[in-house]
N, C-alpha and C positions, 0 to 999 in steps of 0.2 A: 785208340791212338794210332796214328798212321804207321804203315810199314814201308820202308824204303828198300830200294834194290841194290844200293851200293854199300857193301860192308867190308871191302878189302882195306887192309891197313889198320884195322882196329885191334888186332890181337897184341901186337907189340906195345901199343899205347896202354892197353889194360894191364899188361904185365908190368909196365913201368909204374903205374899207379899202385899195383898190388905189392910192389917191392918195399914200400914204406912199412915199417913195423911200428906197432903201438908201444907207448911208454910202459904200459902195464897190461896184464891179461885182459882180453876182450872176448865177447861171445860166450862167456862163462857165467852161469847163474850166480848171483850174489847181490848184496845189498846195494852196491853202487855208490858213487860219490854223492856227497851232499849237493843238492841243486841240479844234478844232471839227470835227465830223463832217459830211461832205458827202453828202447823200442825195437820191435822185430823188423827185419829187413832181409833183402836178398841181394847178392852180388849183382852189380849192373852188367848188362851185356856188352855195352860199349864204353869207351873212355868218357870221363866226366867233363866233356867240353860241350858247350851249348848246342852247336850245330851237329853234334855226333851222338846225341843221346835221345832216343825216342821211345824208351820203354819205361814202365812205371817206377822201378826201383832207382834207376839212374836219375830220372826226372825228379824224384822225391828229394834227392840231394841238391840238384841244381836249384830247386825252389827255395832251398835254405841258404845257399851261398851266393845267389845272384838276384839282382833286381834289374829289370829292363825298363824301357820307357813307360810301360803300363804294368799293372798287376791286377789280378782278378780278386775282387772283394771276397773274402772267405765265406761270407754269409749270403750275399746276393748274386755273386758270380759276375757282377758288372765290371767292365774294364775301367779302372781309375788311374790317374797319373801317378807314376812312381818317380823315376828319374826325369821324366818329361815335365817341363814347366808348361808347355803348350804344344799342340800339333794342329796346324791350321791349313786350310786349302780353299781355293776359290773355284776350282774346276773339278774336284773329286779325283784329280789325277796327279797334280803336283802338290806335295805337302812340305811345309816348312816346320822343322822340328827344333824346338828350343829346350835345352836341358837345364835342369836346376843347378845352381852353383853349390859348391861345398861337398859334393859327392866324391867319395874316395874308395879305392879298392883296399882290401885288407892289408896290402903291403905298403899302404900310405900314399900311393901315386894317385893323381886325380882322374876322375872319370870325365872324359871330354867327348866332343863330337867325333873325333877320330877314333875313339874307343869303340863306337858303334859302327862307323863306316868301315873301319878295318876288319872288324869281326864279321860283318855281313859279307864283305867281299871274300874273306877267307872261307866262310861257310858255303858260298855259292860256287866257288871255283872247282870245277870237276876233278882236277888232279889232286885235290885235297881229300877226296873220297868221304865227304861228310853226308851222313844218312839223312839229315834234315835239309839238304841243299834246296830241295824243291819249295821250301817255304819262301824263298827269295824270287820265285818264278814270275811274280807280278812286277818286279823292278825292271825298268828299261835297261837293256844290255845283258840281261841274264843269259839269253841264248848265245851270246858271244863268249861268256866265261864257262857256260855249261851247255855245249851243243847236244842236241837230242840223240844223235847217232852214237852208238856205244864206242866205236873206235875213233871218233873225231877228236881232234885236238882243239883247245880253246883258241880263239883269235884275239882275246884280250885277257888281262889279268884282273881287271876291276870292272864293275858295272857302270855304264855311262850315266845311269839314272841317279847315282849318289854323288853329292858334292858338298864338301865341307866349306862353310862360309866363315866361321870363326870358331874359337875354342868351345863355344856353347851352342852353336847353330849349324845345322846341315839341312839340305833339301833332298827330297826323294821324288823322282818322277817315275810313275808306273807306266807299263805298256798298254794299260787300258784303264778306264774309269773303274774305281772300286771305292765307293763311298764309305764302306765299313772297314777299310783296311786298318785304320788306327786301332780298331777293336781287337785285331789279331796280335798286337804287339806285346801282349803279356806272356806269350809263349816263349819258352826257354831259348829257342833258336835265335831270337832277336836280342839276346843279352849282350852287353859290352864285354870286351876283353882288354886286359891291361897290356902294356908294352912288353912285359916279361913273357907273355905267351909267345910273341913273335920272335923274341931274341933267343929264347931257349925253351922250345915247346916241350921237349922231353922232361925237363926239370919241372916245368909248370904242371904237366900231367901227373907227375909223382906227388905233387902237393898243390892242387888247384887253388888259385887266388881269385876271389870274386868280390862283389860289392854288396852282398846281402847281409842279413841279420846274423848269420853264423859264418865261421871260417873253419876249414878242415885242419885238424891237428895231426891225424894219423889214420892209416888204413892198412889192415891186414886182410888180404883176400881170404874168404872162407870163414872169417871170424867177426870182425867188426870195423866200423868207421867211427872215429871220435871227432865231434865238432864242438867248438866252444863259441860262446857269445862274442860277436864282433862289437867291441865297445865303441868303435868309431863309425858305426852304421848310421847313415843319415836319414833313413826312412822313418815313418811314423809307427810302423809295426815292429818295434824293438822286442827282442826276446825277453820273456818274463822268467826265464830259467837260466842257469849257468851254462848249459850246453846239452847236447844230445849224444848218446851212444847208440848207434844203429848196430844191433846184433844180428848176425847172419843166421837164419834158420832155413834148412832145406825141407822141413816138414812143418806145416802149419799146426799140426796137432801137438808137436813138441812145444811150440811157442805158446799155445793155449794152456798147456800144463804148467809151463813156467809162469805164465800170467796168474793162474789160479794160486800158485804157490808163493806169489809175491816176489819172484825173482825177475820179473819183467814188469815194466810200467804201462806200456802201450803195445797192443797187438792189433793191427788193422786188417787182418784177413781171418775172420772167424771160420773154422772148418764147417762145412755144410752139415756134418753129422752132429755138431754142437749147437746149431742155430736154435733148435727147439727149446733148449734149456739154458741158453747163454745168459739171459737176463737174471734168471734165478741163481745160476751157478756163480755169477759175478756180483750178486746182491745189488742189482740195479746199475752197476757200472758198465753199461753196455750202450753203444751208439748204433743206431740203425736209421740212416737218412738217405734220401734220394741223391743220386749222382748222375753225372752226364755220361752214362754208359748204356748201350743197347746191345743185345745179342740178336743175331739174325741167322737164318739158314740161306746160304748163297748157292747159286746154281752155275755150272760151267756152260755158259751160253755159247762158248766156242765149239761145243760139241753139237752135232747135227740133231741128235735126238731130243735136245732141249730147246730147239729153235721153232719158229713158226707159231701158228695159232694153237696147234695141238700141244706144243710144249708149254705155252702159257696156261692153257686149261689145266694141264697136269699140275703145274705149280700152284695154281689157285686151289685145286682140289686138295693137294697136300696141305696147304695152309689151313683150309677149313676142317681138315681131319685132325688137327692138333688141338687137344684140350688144354690150352695154356693155363686156364684158371686152376684146374685140378693139379697140373704138374707143379706150378709155382707154390701152391699151398702145401702139397705133400712133401716136396723136396726142400723148399727154401723158406718156409715158415715166415712169410711176410717180408722177406728181403728181395723179392722180385715181384714185378707187377706186369701182367700181360700187356704187351705193346699194341697200340692202336695207330701208331704212325712210325716214321723212321727217325725221329729225333729223340728228345728226352723231356720229361716234365720240368726239369730244372730250368729250361729256357723260359718257361712261362709263355702265355699266349702272345705277349708283345715281342718275344724273342723268336717266335716261329713254331712253338709246339702247338699241335692241333689234335686234341683228343678225338678219337673216332674217325680220323681222316681215312684210314684203311677200310672202314666200313665192313660189309659182309665178308670180305676176303679174309679178314683177321678174326672172324667170329666162328666159334666151333659149331659146325653144321654137318653132322655125319651123312645125312641123306644127300644134301647138295654136293658134298665132297665126292661121294661115290659116283654120282651121275656125271660130274665134270670129268673125272678120270676115265670113266667108261666111254663118254662121248669122244674123248681124245684117243681112244684105242687102247687104253690101259697104260700102265707104267712102262717105260722103255725097257724092253727085254723081259717084262713081267716082274721086275724087281728094281728096288732102289736102295742105294747105300747112303748112310749118314756118317760123316767123318769129322773127327776132331782129334787134337792131341789130348792125351789123358794124364799128363805128368803134373798138371796143376788143376786146382779147382775141383768141381764135382761133375766134370763133363761126361763121364761114363754113365752116371746115374740119370741125368736128364736126357741123354741121347737114347738110352734104353726106354725111358718113359715116352719120348716122342715117337720112337718106332712102334712101341706097343699101341699107342693111340692110333697111329696110321693102320697098323695091322688089324686092330679091332674094327675100324671103319670098313676096311676092305675084306674082312672076314678071311684073312690069309696071314697066318703066323710068320710066313717068310717073305711077305711083300716088302718090308723094310728091315734092313739089317745094319747093325752098327759095325763100322770099320775103323777101329781105333788106331791112332798113330802114337808111338811111344813118347816122342819128345816134340816140343814146340818148334825146335829148329828144323827137324825133319818134316814136320807138317808144313811150315812156311816154305820150305824148299820145294815140296810137291806143288803147292799152290802157285808159287812164282814160275814154275816150269810148265804151267798149264796142263798138269797131269791129273786133275780131278775128273772123275767120271760121274759121280752122283752129287748129292747136296752136301755142303760142308759148312761148319760153323765159321761165322765171321763176327767177332766182337769188336766194338768200336767205342773207345773212350775219347771224348772230345778233346781237341787241342785248345780250342777257345770257344766260349759260349755263344756261338752263332749258328743259326739253322744252316747257313752256308757250309759249315764244317762237317755237318752230317750228310751232306749231299755231294758237293763237288769232288772231294777226294775219292769217293766211292763209286759214283755213277757217271761222271763226266767222261766223254770219250778219251781213252788212253790216260786217264788220271792215275796218280801215283798208287792208289790202293783200290783200283777198279779190278778186283780179282775175278769177277764174273765175265769180263769182256763185253759188258753192256755198252751199247751205243745208241743214242737217239738224237737226231739233229734238232728236234723240237725241244727236248730237255736242255741241250747245250745252249740253244739260242735264248731260252728263258733265263738260264743261269747267267749268261753274259749280260742280259738286260737288268737282272736283279742286282748284280755286282755294281752296275753303274748308277743305280737308282738311290734316292734318299731312303732313310731307314724304313719308314712305314710302307712305302711303295715297294721297297726291296723285299720285305717280309712277305707281302702279298704275292709277289712274283716267285719267290722261293717256294711258297706253298703250291702255286700252280705247277711248278716244276716237279715238286714232290708227288703230286697227283699222277703225273705221267709215269713216274717210276713205279708207284703202287699199282697202276693199271698194267704195266708191262711185267712187273714183279720179278726182276732178276734176283731179288732177295726177299725172304719172308721175315717180317718182324716177329720176334718171339716174345721177349720181355725186356723191360727196363730193369736195370740192376742198381740196387741200393749199395751204399758203402756201409760196412760194418766194422766195429772196433770194440775192444774191451780195454779197461784200464784198471790199475791197482789203486789201493787205498792211499798210496804215497803221493798221488798227483790229483790235480783238479783242473777244470777248464778244458777238458778234452772234447774236441769235436772235429768233424771232417769238413773239408771244403767241397765245393761242387764237383771236384775231380776225384773225390773219395780218398783224399790224402789228409792225414792229421795236420791240423794247424799248430805246428810245433811251437811257434812263437807265443802262443796264448797259454801253453801248458805251464802250470806252476807246480813246483815240488813243495809239499807241505810237511 
């Protein structure tokens, strides 16, 4: 999932949301209410407003309380119409959007064309400090409401490319051709907002109002959020349960213990230490399925020692020195698959996934790895570090395994060393400040199921999540052409662009990540969508 640079103004809004108290105790092990699903969760980093939430826990809630123009089919991942009745274009640049009638927010007010246009303009305006603002960068006039310079003021309050035609119709003009743009509209940043958001934002943040299958009842930060079924929901994917209680856990092991004890119904982050025995421990109530997530090792190309042909050879040698198959089997027990491209198998071939595109560079070859690094004059300074936060997941285990693999190839126990960072916040701060010296972890969870989303945000010059500082005119030009092309031609051009990145190798593909979950005897119909999030609407309490 993308990482944005603007976070100011978020703390007060989170505090306002956290101030709401629950009607009864939450986050405490217990049988739970009849018909209500009890699921593990973590407090969101940002306020629960569509353009200001870009991490998994907050997005999980937005997926439950909002529906945008499109939604992503939980089985196929394809973008299908939700609030949109139709989205048409004749030139791949100007789109006419017609929304369905009868849609309402959970406060009873109608969802209109203005609900979308006002929400998008709010999300894009730089002074509103929305972390997902860059999702609107393709709309004409974005640069006026969100100038690139950090200290620049906007010259407009709304984007010129948005125009309301009537209550159920609006037009969008992009600043370039982008044939697949409608496919991106299932992402939460594009959700509509009710009038109440603009009349009293602080009150809205305390109890968000959306148009999705659930509505927020209460939230106590550090304990739980309670959601009930939205009886007035207009979509086809109505909830099959009475509601969901999202219980906050700061330790995935504790959640797993509660799940085994029957005090929790769904846990969607099985601890790495439990993966080997999870299916047996849970008597088959275990989900392990592919997700649109890839882990890579990224390099700070803004540092001279990683530049030029020598730097590229070293990166290639390091990639060939990593025994992906052995590491994924020993640590992850079938929940990771060695990566052979920069996307995800969930896209399928028609969506841009290309098995084996990385070729020999992503194949374990100790002899060739050593020769490449030797030809380049050895590792920079004779040593390389591998960095990641270690407060979540099993990052320390796999980092040590990767370094051991590199050290064994180079016959030097000190060639690669792990440099852990205590928290994700500190880790991202170092990356954003261009303070990395060696290779570092970069995980990517897709925002929408298009090959474009695995490439443009990460490798386009000065893109929002281009942490390596990579820049290639050839890659950028191919991406621009692909964005303007029809789907089949676009996929072909995106693959050509991906080949350039894999040749330059600013990042090493490590493995594709599956989503895992366990569930109790109390529920059925538990599965994950392609984003590795439980499909809560399908869960039934028995």
